[in-house]
All heavy atoms as a GROMACS GRO file, in nm:
protein
  526
    1MET      N    1   2.877   9.338  -0.566
    1MET     CA    2   2.774   9.409  -0.635
    1MET      C    3   2.765   9.553  -0.584
    1MET      O    4   2.755   9.646  -0.662
    1MET     CB    5   2.641   9.337  -0.617
    1MET     CG    6   2.529   9.400  -0.691
    1MET     SD    7   2.388   9.292  -0.677
    1MET     CE    8   2.265   9.398  -0.738
    2PHE      N    9   2.767   9.569  -0.451
    2PHE     CA   10   2.760   9.704  -0.393
    2PHE      C   11   2.885   9.784  -0.426
    2PHE      O   12   2.878   9.905  -0.446
    2PHE     CB   13   2.741   9.694  -0.242
    2PHE     CG   14   2.738   9.828  -0.175
    2PHE    CD1   15   2.629   9.911  -0.192
    2PHE    CD2   16   2.844   9.871  -0.100
    2PHE    CE1   17   2.625  10.036  -0.132
    2PHE    CE2   18   2.842   9.995  -0.039
    2PHE     CZ   19   2.731  10.077  -0.055
    3GLN      N   20   3.000   9.718  -0.436
    3GLN     CA   21   3.125   9.788  -0.464
    3GLN      C   22   3.122   9.853  -0.602
    3GLN      O   23   3.170   9.964  -0.620
    3GLN     CB   24   3.242   9.692  -0.453
    3GLN     CG   25   3.268   9.647  -0.310
    3GLN     CD   26   3.376   9.542  -0.304
    3GLN    OE1   27   3.417   9.487  -0.406
    3GLN    NE2   28   3.422   9.512  -0.184
    4LYS      N   29   3.066   9.784  -0.699
    4LYS     CA   30   3.059   9.840  -0.834
    4LYS      C   31   2.969   9.963  -0.837
    4LYS      O   32   3.003  10.064  -0.897
    4LYS     CB   33   3.008   9.734  -0.933
    4LYS     CG   34   3.109   9.627  -0.966
    4LYS     CD   35   3.054   9.535  -1.072
    4LYS     CE   36   3.154   9.426  -1.103
    4LYS     NZ   37   3.106   9.337  -1.209
    5SER      N   38   2.854   9.955  -0.771
    5SER     CA   39   2.763  10.070  -0.775
    5SER      C   40   2.822  10.188  -0.698
    5SER      O   41   2.804  10.303  -0.738
    5SER     CB   42   2.626  10.031  -0.718
    5SER     OG   43   2.639   9.992  -0.583
    6ALA      N   44   2.893  10.162  -0.588
    6ALA     CA   45   2.957  10.270  -0.513
    6ALA      C   46   3.066  10.336  -0.597
    6ALA      O   47   3.079  10.459  -0.598
    6ALA     CB   48   3.014  10.217  -0.382
    7ALA      N   49   3.142  10.255  -0.668
    7ALA     CA   50   3.247  10.310  -0.753
    7ALA      C   51   3.188  10.394  -0.865
    7ALA      O   52   3.241  10.501  -0.898
    7ALA     CB   53   3.331  10.196  -0.811
    8VAL      N   54   3.079  10.351  -0.922
    8VAL     CA   55   3.015  10.426  -1.030
    8VAL      C   56   2.961  10.559  -0.977
    8VAL      O   57   2.969  10.663  -1.043
    8VAL     CB   58   2.902  10.341  -1.094
    8VAL    CG1   59   2.817  10.426  -1.188
    8VAL    CG2   60   2.961  10.224  -1.167
    9LEU      N   61   2.907  10.559  -0.855
    9LEU     CA   62   2.853  10.683  -0.798
    9LEU      C   63   2.962  10.779  -0.753
    9LEU      O   64   2.945  10.901  -0.762
    9LEU     CB   65   2.760  10.650  -0.681
    9LEU     CG   66   2.630  10.579  -0.716
    9LEU    CD1   67   2.557  10.538  -0.590
    9LEU    CD2   68   2.542  10.668  -0.802
   10LEU      N   69   3.072  10.728  -0.702
   10LEU     CA   70   3.177  10.813  -0.647
   10LEU      C   71   3.276  10.864  -0.752
   10LEU      O   72   3.339  10.967  -0.731
   10LEU     CB   73   3.253  10.739  -0.537
   10LEU     CG   74   3.174  10.712  -0.410
   10LEU    CD1   75   3.258  10.630  -0.314
   10LEU    CD2   76   3.131  10.841  -0.346
   11ALA      N   77   3.291  10.795  -0.861
   11ALA     CA   78   3.390  10.834  -0.962
   11ALA      C   79   3.370  10.976  -1.014
   11ALA      O   80   3.465  11.054  -1.020
   11ALA     CB   81   3.392  10.733  -1.076
   12PRO      N   82   3.249  11.018  -1.052
   12PRO     CA   83   3.233  11.157  -1.100
   12PRO      C   84   3.264  11.261  -0.993
   12PRO      O   85   3.322  11.366  -1.022
   12PRO     CB   86   3.086  11.164  -1.141
   12PRO     CG   87   3.043  11.024  -1.163
   12PRO     CD   88   3.126  10.941  -1.070
   13ALA      N   89   3.227  11.233  -0.868
   13ALA     CA   90   3.255  11.328  -0.760
   13ALA      C   91   3.405  11.345  -0.740
   13ALA      O   92   3.456  11.456  -0.721
   13ALA     CB   93   3.188  11.282  -0.632
   14ILE      N   94   3.476  11.235  -0.744
   14ILE     CA   95   3.622  11.241  -0.727
   14ILE      C   96   3.685  11.314  -0.844
   14ILE      O   97   3.775  11.397  -0.828
   14ILE     CB   98   3.680  11.099  -0.710
   14ILE    CG1   99   3.631  11.038  -0.578
   14ILE    CG2  100   3.832  11.101  -0.715
   14ILE    CD1  101   3.664  10.893  -0.562
   15ARG      N  102   3.639  11.285  -0.964
   15ARG     CA  103   3.694  11.349  -1.084
   15ARG      C  104   3.670  11.501  -1.079
   15ARG      O  105   3.760  11.580  -1.110
   15ARG     CB  106   3.629  11.290  -1.208
   15ARG     CG  107   3.701  11.325  -1.335
   15ARG     CD  108   3.645  11.254  -1.459
   15ARG     NE  109   3.615  11.114  -1.439
   15ARG     CZ  110   3.493  11.060  -1.446
   15ARG    NH1  111   3.388  11.135  -1.476
   15ARG    NH2  112   3.473  10.932  -1.427
   16ASN      N  113   3.552  11.544  -1.039
   16ASN     CA  114   3.522  11.687  -1.031
   16ASN      C  115   3.607  11.755  -0.924
   16ASN      O  116   3.652  11.868  -0.942
   16ASN     CB  117   3.374  11.710  -1.002
   16ASN     CG  118   3.288  11.676  -1.122
   16ASN    OD1  119   3.337  11.673  -1.234
   16ASN    ND2  120   3.161  11.649  -1.097
   17ALA      N  121   3.628  11.688  -0.812
   17ALA     CA  122   3.710  11.747  -0.705
   17ALA      C  123   3.854  11.765  -0.752
   17ALA      O  124   3.917  11.866  -0.723
   17ALA     CB  125   3.706  11.658  -0.581
   18MET      N  126   3.906  11.670  -0.823
   18MET     CA  127   4.042  11.680  -0.874
   18MET      C  128   4.054  11.793  -0.976
   18MET      O  129   4.150  11.868  -0.975
   18MET     CB  130   4.086  11.548  -0.939
   18MET     CG  131   4.102  11.434  -0.841
   18MET     SD  132   4.236  11.464  -0.725
   18MET     CE  133   4.375  11.449  -0.831
   19GLN      N  134   3.955  11.810  -1.062
   19GLN     CA  135   3.960  11.916  -1.162
   19GLN      C  136   3.952  12.053  -1.097
   19GLN      O  137   4.024  12.144  -1.134
   19GLN     CB  138   3.846  11.898  -1.262
   19GLN     CG  139   3.866  11.781  -1.355
   19GLN     CD  140   3.746  11.758  -1.445
   19GLN    OE1  141   3.642  11.822  -1.428
   19GLN    NE2  142   3.760  11.665  -1.537
   20ARG      N  143   3.867  12.071  -0.997
   20ARG     CA  144   3.856  12.199  -0.930
   20ARG      C  145   3.985  12.234  -0.856
   20ARG      O  146   4.026  12.346  -0.853
   20ARG     CB  147   3.738  12.198  -0.832
   20ARG     CG  148   3.609  12.236  -0.899
   20ARG     CD  149   3.500  12.250  -0.798
   20ARG     NE  150   3.439  12.117  -0.788
   20ARG     CZ  151   3.390  12.063  -0.678
   20ARG    NH1  152   3.393  12.129  -0.566
   20ARG    NH2  153   3.339  11.944  -0.679
   21ARG      N  154   4.046  12.136  -0.796
   21ARG     CA  155   4.167  12.162  -0.721
   21ARG      C  156   4.280  12.206  -0.814
   21ARG      O  157   4.355  12.297  -0.782
   21ARG     CB  158   4.210  12.038  -0.643
   21ARG     CG  159   4.331  12.063  -0.558
   21ARG     CD  160   4.380  11.939  -0.493
   21ARG     NE  161   4.434  11.854  -0.597
   21ARG     CZ  162   4.488  11.737  -0.576
   21ARG    NH1  163   4.494  11.689  -0.456
   21ARG    NH2  164   4.535  11.665  -0.674
   22CYS      N  165   4.293  12.145  -0.927
   22CYS     CA  166   4.403  12.175  -1.018
   22CYS      C  167   4.383  12.305  -1.094
   22CYS      O  168   4.478  12.360  -1.147
   22CYS     CB  169   4.421  12.059  -1.117
   22CYS     SG  170   4.472  11.906  -1.038
   23GLN      N  171   4.263  12.356  -1.101
   23GLN     CA  172   4.237  12.478  -1.176
   23GLN      C  173   4.280  12.603  -1.100
   23GLN      O  174   4.289  12.709  -1.158
   23GLN     CB  175   4.090  12.487  -1.211
   23GLN     CG  176   4.048  12.386  -1.316
   23GLN     CD  177   3.899  12.389  -1.340
   23GLN    OE1  178   3.824  12.455  -1.268
   23GLN    NE2  179   3.853  12.316  -1.440
   24SER      N  180   4.306  12.593  -0.972
   24SER     CA  181   4.339  12.712  -0.894
   24SER      C  182   4.488  12.746  -0.896
   24SER      O  183   4.529  12.843  -0.835
   24SER     CB  184   4.293  12.692  -0.749
   24SER     OG  185   4.367  12.588  -0.691
   25VAL      N  186   4.569  12.669  -0.966
   25VAL     CA  187   4.712  12.694  -0.971
   25VAL      C  188   4.742  12.801  -1.075
   25VAL      O  189   4.701  12.791  -1.190
   25VAL     CB  190   4.790  12.565  -1.004
   25VAL    CG1  191   4.937  12.592  -1.018
   25VAL    CG2  192   4.764  12.461  -0.898
   26ILE      N  193   4.811  12.907  -1.032
   26ILE     CA  194   4.848  13.015  -1.122
   26ILE      C  195   5.000  13.025  -1.123
   26ILE      O  196   5.062  13.044  -1.019
   26ILE     CB  197   4.786  13.149  -1.077
   26ILE    CG1  198   4.634  13.138  -1.078
   26ILE    CG2  199   4.833  13.262  -1.167
   26ILE    CD1  200   4.565  13.256  -1.018
   27SER      N  201   5.057  13.013  -1.239
   27SER     CA  202   5.202  13.020  -1.251
   27SER      C  203   5.238  13.149  -1.324
   27SER      O  204   5.210  13.165  -1.442
   27SER     CB  205   5.253  12.899  -1.330
   27SER     OG  206   5.392  12.910  -1.346
   28SER      N  207   5.297  13.241  -1.249
   28SER     CA  208   5.339  13.367  -1.308
   28SER      C  209   5.451  13.426  -1.223
   28SER      O  210   5.472  13.384  -1.110
   28SER     CB  211   5.221  13.464  -1.315
   28SER     OG  212   5.178  13.497  -1.186
   29PRO      N  213   5.522  13.524  -1.276
   29PRO     CA  214   5.626  13.588  -1.196
   29PRO      C  215   5.565  13.662  -1.077
   29PRO      O  216   5.447  13.698  -1.079
   29PRO     CB  217   5.690  13.688  -1.292
   29PRO     CG  218   5.636  13.660  -1.426
   29PRO     CD  219   5.516  13.575  -1.410
   30PRO      N  220   5.643  13.687  -0.973
   30PRO     CA  221   5.590  13.760  -0.858
   30PRO      C  222   5.548  13.901  -0.897
   30PRO      O  223   5.609  13.965  -0.983
   30PRO     CB  224   5.706  13.762  -0.759
   30PRO     CG  225   5.827  13.726  -0.837
   30PRO     CD  226   5.783  13.650  -0.956
   31THR      N  227   5.445  13.951  -0.832
   31THR     CA  228   5.396  14.084  -0.864
   31THR      C  229   5.466  14.193  -0.784
   31THR      O  230   5.468  14.308  -0.825
   31THR     CB  231   5.245  14.094  -0.838
   31THR    OG1  232   5.219  14.059  -0.703
   31THR    CG2  233   5.168  14.000  -0.930
   32GLN      N  234   5.525  14.158  -0.667
   32GLN     CA  235   5.598  14.256  -0.586
   32GLN      C  236   5.734  14.199  -0.550
   32GLN      O  237   5.745  14.084  -0.510
   32GLN     CB  238   5.521  14.287  -0.458
   32GLN     CG  239   5.387  14.350  -0.482
   32GLN     CD  240   5.312  14.372  -0.352
   32GLN    OE1  241   5.352  14.325  -0.248
   32GLN    NE2  242   5.202  14.445  -0.360
   33LYS      N  243   5.837  14.281  -0.562
   33LYS     CA  244   5.972  14.238  -0.530
   33LYS      C  245   5.993  14.243  -0.379
   33LYS      O  246   5.955  14.339  -0.314
   33LYS     CB  247   6.074  14.327  -0.599
   33LYS     CG  248   6.216  14.279  -0.582
   33LYS     CD  249   6.314  14.370  -0.652
   33LYS     CE  250   6.456  14.320  -0.645
   33LYS     NZ  251   6.501  14.279  -0.515
   34VAL      N  252   6.055  14.138  -0.324
   34VAL     CA  253   6.087  14.135  -0.181
   34VAL      C  254   6.228  14.190  -0.165
   34VAL      O  255   6.322  14.145  -0.233
   34VAL     CB  256   6.078  13.992  -0.126
   34VAL    CG1  257   6.113  13.987   0.022
   34VAL    CG2  258   5.940  13.935  -0.150
   35SER      N  259   6.244  14.287  -0.075
   35SER     CA  260   6.374  14.350  -0.058
   35SER      C  261   6.475  14.254   0.006
   35SER      O  262   6.438  14.158   0.073
   35SER     CB  263   6.361  14.476   0.028
   35SER     OG  264   6.329  14.438   0.161
   36SER      N  265   6.603  14.283  -0.017
   36SER     CA  266   6.708  14.199   0.040
   36SER      C  267   6.708  14.204   0.192
   36SER      O  268   6.735  14.103   0.258
   36SER     CB  269   6.845  14.244  -0.012
   36SER     OG  270   6.851  14.229  -0.152
   37ALA      N  271   6.678  14.320   0.249
   37ALA     CA  272   6.673  14.331   0.395
   37ALA      C  273   6.562  14.243   0.452
   37ALA      O  274   6.581  14.176   0.554
   37ALA     CB  275   6.650  14.476   0.434
   38GLU      N  276   6.448  14.243   0.386
   38GLU     CA  277   6.337  14.159   0.433
   38GLU      C  278   6.372  14.011   0.422
   38GLU      O  279   6.342  13.931   0.512
   38GLU     CB  280   6.211  14.190   0.353
   38GLU     CG  281   6.086  14.126   0.408
   38GLU     CD  282   5.961  14.167   0.334
   38GLU    OE1  283   5.969  14.247   0.239
   38GLU    OE2  284   5.854  14.118   0.372
   39LYS      N  285   6.437  13.972   0.312
   39LYS     CA  286   6.481  13.834   0.297
   39LYS      C  287   6.580  13.796   0.406
   39LYS      O  288   6.574  13.686   0.461
   39LYS     CB  289   6.547  13.813   0.160
   39LYS     CG  290   6.453  13.816   0.044
   39LYS     CD  291   6.531  13.797  -0.084
   39LYS     CE  292   6.449  13.817  -0.206
   39LYS     NZ  293   6.528  13.805  -0.330
   40LEU      N  294   6.671  13.888   0.439
   40LEU     CA  295   6.770  13.861   0.543
   40LEU      C  296   6.705  13.844   0.679
   40LEU      O  297   6.736  13.750   0.753
   40LEU     CB  298   6.872  13.975   0.547
   40LEU     CG  299   6.988  13.959   0.645
   40LEU    CD1  300   7.076  13.843   0.604
   40LEU    CD2  301   7.067  14.086   0.653
   41VAL      N  302   6.611  13.931   0.713
   41VAL     CA  303   6.544  13.922   0.843
   41VAL      C  304   6.462  13.794   0.852
   41VAL      O  305   6.467  13.722   0.953
   41VAL     CB  306   6.455  14.047   0.866
   41VAL    CG1  307   6.364  14.028   0.986
   41VAL    CG2  308   6.542  14.169   0.884
   42LEU      N  309   6.383  13.765   0.750
   42LEU     CA  310   6.300  13.645   0.754
   42LEU      C  311   6.384  13.517   0.752
   42LEU      O  312   6.354  13.421   0.824
   42LEU     CB  313   6.202  13.646   0.636
   42LEU     CG  314   6.096  13.756   0.641
   42LEU    CD1  315   6.015  13.756   0.513
   42LEU    CD2  316   6.007  13.739   0.762
   43GLY      N  317   6.490  13.515   0.672
   43GLY     CA  318   6.579  13.398   0.670
   43GLY      C  319   6.649  13.379   0.802
   43GLY      O  320   6.663  13.266   0.850
   44GLY      N  321   6.692  13.489   0.864
   44GLY     CA  322   6.755  13.479   0.996
   44GLY      C  323   6.658  13.428   1.101
   44GLY      O  324   6.695  13.348   1.187
   45GLY      N  325   6.534  13.475   1.094
   45GLY     CA  326   6.432  13.427   1.188
   45GLY      C  327   6.406  13.278   1.173
   45GLY      O  328   6.394  13.207   1.274
   46MET      N  329   6.400  13.231   1.050
   46MET     CA  330   6.380  13.087   1.029
   46MET      C  331   6.501  13.007   1.077
   46MET      O  332   6.486  12.901   1.137
   46MET     CB  333   6.354  13.059   0.880
   46MET     CG  334   6.218  13.105   0.834
   46MET     SD  335   6.173  13.049   0.670
   46MET     CE  336   6.292  13.135   0.570
   47PHE      N  337   6.620  13.058   1.052
   47PHE     CA  338   6.743  12.991   1.094
   47PHE      C  339   6.748  12.979   1.246
   47PHE      O  340   6.773  12.871   1.301
   47PHE     CB  341   6.865  13.069   1.042
   47PHE     CG  342   6.996  13.010   1.080
   47PHE    CD1  343   7.042  12.896   1.017
   47PHE    CD2  344   7.074  13.068   1.177
   47PHE    CE1  345   7.165  12.840   1.052
   47PHE    CE2  346   7.196  13.014   1.213
   47PHE     CZ  347   7.241  12.899   1.150
   48VAL      N  348   6.721  13.089   1.315
   48VAL     CA  349   6.725  13.089   1.462
   48VAL      C  350   6.614  12.999   1.518
   48VAL      O  351   6.639  12.923   1.613
   48VAL     CB  352   6.713  13.232   1.516
   48VAL    CG1  353   6.689  13.234   1.665
   48VAL    CG2  354   6.839  13.310   1.483
   49SER      N  355   6.496  13.006   1.461
   49SER     CA  356   6.385  12.927   1.515
   49SER      C  357   6.407  12.777   1.498
   49SER      O  358   6.357  12.698   1.577
   49SER     CB  359   6.253  12.969   1.451
   49SER     OG  360   6.251  12.936   1.314
   50THR      N  361   6.482  12.736   1.395
   50THR     CA  362   6.507  12.593   1.380
   50THR      C  363   6.620  12.543   1.470
   50THR      O  364   6.625  12.426   1.502
   50THR     CB  365   6.543  12.558   1.234
   50THR    OG1  366   6.655  12.635   1.192
   50THR    CG2  367   6.425  12.582   1.142
   51LEU      N  368   6.707  12.633   1.513
   51LEU     CA  369   6.820  12.590   1.594
   51LEU      C  370   6.804  12.617   1.743
   51LEU      O  371   6.885  12.570   1.824
   51LEU     CB  372   6.948  12.658   1.545
   51LEU     CG  373   6.995  12.616   1.407
   51LEU    CD1  374   7.123  12.688   1.371
   51LEU    CD2  375   7.017  12.466   1.400
   52ILE      N  376   6.702  12.690   1.784
   52ILE     CA  377   6.691  12.729   1.924
   52ILE      C  378   6.665  12.608   2.015
   52ILE      O  379   6.725  12.598   2.122
   52ILE     CB  380   6.583  12.838   1.944
   52ILE    CG1  381   6.595  12.900   2.082
   52ILE    CG2  382   6.445  12.787   1.926
   52ILE    CD1  383   6.683  13.019   2.084
   53ILE      N  384   6.581  12.516   1.975
   53ILE     CA  385   6.551  12.400   2.061
   53ILE      C  386   6.671  12.305   2.070
   53ILE      O  387   6.708  12.264   2.181
   53ILE     CB  388   6.423  12.329   2.014
   53ILE    CG1  389   6.304  12.422   2.036
   53ILE    CG2  390   6.404  12.196   2.086
   53ILE    CD1  391   6.174  12.370   1.983
   54PRO      N  392   6.738  12.268   1.960
   54PRO     CA  393   6.857  12.184   1.976
   54PRO      C  394   6.966  12.252   2.058
   54PRO      O  395   7.035  12.186   2.138
   54PRO     CB  396   6.904  12.159   1.833
   54PRO     CG  397   6.784  12.179   1.749
   54PRO     CD  398   6.701  12.282   1.819
   55ALA      N  399   6.982  12.383   2.045
   55ALA     CA  400   7.082  12.454   2.124
   55ALA      C  401   7.046  12.451   2.272
   55ALA      O  402   7.133  12.432   2.358
   55ALA     CB  403   7.095  12.598   2.075
   56TRP      N  404   6.918  12.467   2.303
   56TRP     CA  405   6.872  12.462   2.442
   56TRP      C  406   6.900  12.323   2.503
   56TRP      O  407   6.948  12.311   2.615
   56TRP     CB  408   6.723  12.493   2.448
   56TRP     CG  409   6.665  12.485   2.586
   56TRP    CD1  410   6.611  12.376   2.646
   56TRP    CD2  411   6.658  12.591   2.680
   56TRP    NE1  412   6.569  12.408   2.771
   56TRP    CE2  413   6.597  12.540   2.796
   56TRP    CE3  414   6.696  12.725   2.678
   56TRP    CZ2  415   6.573  12.618   2.908
   56TRP    CZ3  416   6.672  12.801   2.790
   56TRP    CH2  417   6.612  12.748   2.903
   57VAL      N  418   6.871  12.220   2.428
   57VAL     CA  419   6.893  12.084   2.477
   57VAL      C  420   7.042  12.059   2.499
   57VAL      O  421   7.081  12.003   2.602
   57VAL     CB  422   6.833  11.980   2.379
   57VAL    CG1  423   6.875  11.839   2.415
   57VAL    CG2  424   6.682  11.992   2.377
   58LEU      N  425   7.127  12.100   2.405
   58LEU     CA  426   7.270  12.079   2.422
   58LEU      C  427   7.326  12.159   2.539
   58LEU      O  428   7.415  12.113   2.610
   58LEU     CB  429   7.344  12.116   2.293
   58LEU     CG  430   7.325  12.018   2.178
   58LEU    CD1  431   7.393  12.072   2.053
   58LEU    CD2  432   7.382  11.881   2.214
   59TYR      N  433   7.272  12.276   2.563
   59TYR     CA  434   7.318  12.359   2.675
   59TYR      C  435   7.280  12.296   2.809
   59TYR      O  436   7.355  12.306   2.906
   59TYR     CB  437   7.258  12.500   2.663
   59TYR     CG  438   7.306  12.595   2.768
   59TYR    CD1  439   7.434  12.650   2.761
   59TYR    CD2  440   7.225  12.630   2.875
   59TYR    CE1  441   7.479  12.737   2.858
   59TYR    CE2  442   7.269  12.718   2.972
   59TYR     CZ  443   7.396  12.771   2.963
   59TYR     OH  444   7.441  12.857   3.060
   60HIS      N  445   7.166  12.230   2.816
   60HIS     CA  446   7.117  12.170   2.939
   60HIS      C  447   7.134  12.018   2.944
   60HIS      O  448   7.069  11.952   3.025
   60HIS     CB  449   6.969  12.206   2.959
   60HIS     CG  450   6.947  12.350   2.986
   60HIS    ND1  451   6.922  12.440   2.886
   60HIS    CD2  452   6.950  12.420   3.102
   60HIS    CE1  453   6.907  12.559   2.939
   60HIS    NE2  454   6.925  12.552   3.070
   61ILE      N  455   7.220  11.963   2.862
   61ILE     CA  456   7.234  11.817   2.855
   61ILE      C  457   7.280  11.756   2.986
   61ILE      O  458   7.239  11.646   3.023
   61ILE     CB  459   7.329  11.776   2.738
   61ILE    CG1  460   7.315  11.629   2.706
   61ILE    CG2  461   7.472  11.809   2.768
   61ILE    CD1  462   7.198  11.598   2.621
   62ARG      N  463   7.362  11.827   3.062
   62ARG     CA  464   7.408  11.773   3.191
   62ARG      C  465   7.293  11.762   3.290
   62ARG      O  466   7.286  11.667   3.368
   62ARG     CB  467   7.518  11.860   3.249
   62ARG     CG  468   7.646  11.847   3.173
   62ARG     CD  469   7.756  11.921   3.242
   62ARG     NE  470   7.880  11.899   3.169
   62ARG     CZ  471   7.998  11.930   3.217
   62ARG    NH1  472   8.010  11.984   3.337
   62ARG    NH2  473   8.105  11.907   3.146
   63GLU      N  474   7.203  11.859   3.290
   63GLU     CA  475   7.087  11.852   3.379
   63GLU      C  476   6.996  11.734   3.342
   63GLU      O  477   6.943  11.668   3.429
   63GLU     CB  478   7.005  11.981   3.371
   63GLU     CG  479   7.077  12.102   3.426
   63GLU     CD  480   6.995  12.227   3.405
   63GLU    OE1  481   6.870  12.219   3.398
   63GLU    OE2  482   7.057  12.335   3.397
   64TYR      N  483   6.981  11.710   3.212
   64TYR     CA  484   6.896  11.600   3.167
   64TYR      C  485   6.956  11.465   3.205
   64TYR      O  486   6.883  11.372   3.234
   64TYR     CB  487   6.874  11.607   3.016
   64TYR     CG  488   6.803  11.732   2.969
   64TYR    CD1  489   6.836  11.792   2.850
   64TYR    CD2  490   6.704  11.792   3.046
   64TYR    CE1  491   6.772  11.906   2.807
   64TYR    CE2  492   6.639  11.906   3.003
   64TYR     CZ  493   6.674  11.963   2.886
   64TYR     OH  494   6.611  12.076   2.843
   65ARG      N  495   7.087  11.455   3.205
   65ARG     CA  496   7.153  11.330   3.242
   65ARG      C  497   7.168  11.315   3.394
   65ARG      O  498   7.202  11.208   3.441
   65ARG     CB  499   7.293  11.324   3.178
   65ARG     CG  500   7.287  11.303   3.029
   65ARG     CD  501   7.425  11.291   2.974
   65ARG     NE  502   7.423  11.265   2.832
   65ARG     CZ  503   7.532  11.261   2.757
   65ARG    NH1  504   7.651  11.282   2.810
   65ARG    NH2  505   7.521  11.238   2.628
   66GLY      N  506   7.147  11.422   3.466
   66GLY     CA  507   7.160  11.418   3.611
   66GLY      C  508   7.302  11.441   3.660
   66GLY      O  509   7.338  11.401   3.770
   67LEU      N  510   7.386  11.505   3.580
   67LEU     CA  511   7.528  11.529   3.614
   67LEU      C  512   7.550  11.676   3.650
   67LEU      O  513   7.628  11.745   3.586
   67LEU     CB  514   7.619  11.491   3.497
   67LEU     CG  515   7.610  11.348   3.447
   67LEU    CD1  516   7.692  11.332   3.321
   67LEU    CD2  517   7.656  11.251   3.555
   68LYS      N  518   7.489  11.726   3.753
   68LYS     CA  519   7.502  11.869   3.786
   68LYS      C  520   7.638  11.903   3.831
   68LYS      O  521   7.729  11.883   3.872
   68LYS     CB  522   7.402  11.908   3.893
   68LYS     CG  523   7.263  11.909   3.838
   68LYS     CD  524   7.169  11.965   3.940
   68LYS     CE  525   7.029  11.972   3.879
   68LYS     NZ  526   6.934  12.028   3.967
   0.00000   0.00000   0.00000
């Protein structure tokens, strides 16, 4: 009995939250062009930042295994 009344009370709140969230999406072309140099620098930074920790671990693997 309580479950039905809770569902009836919560359904409009959930529905309104979903509608508000979906209304904020704007699909349009970019307003400012990103230069190729900026793309290269940012892409390189992401590339290096994703590989720095695995490279560090592989470089120090002997120390981690105790084989100095």
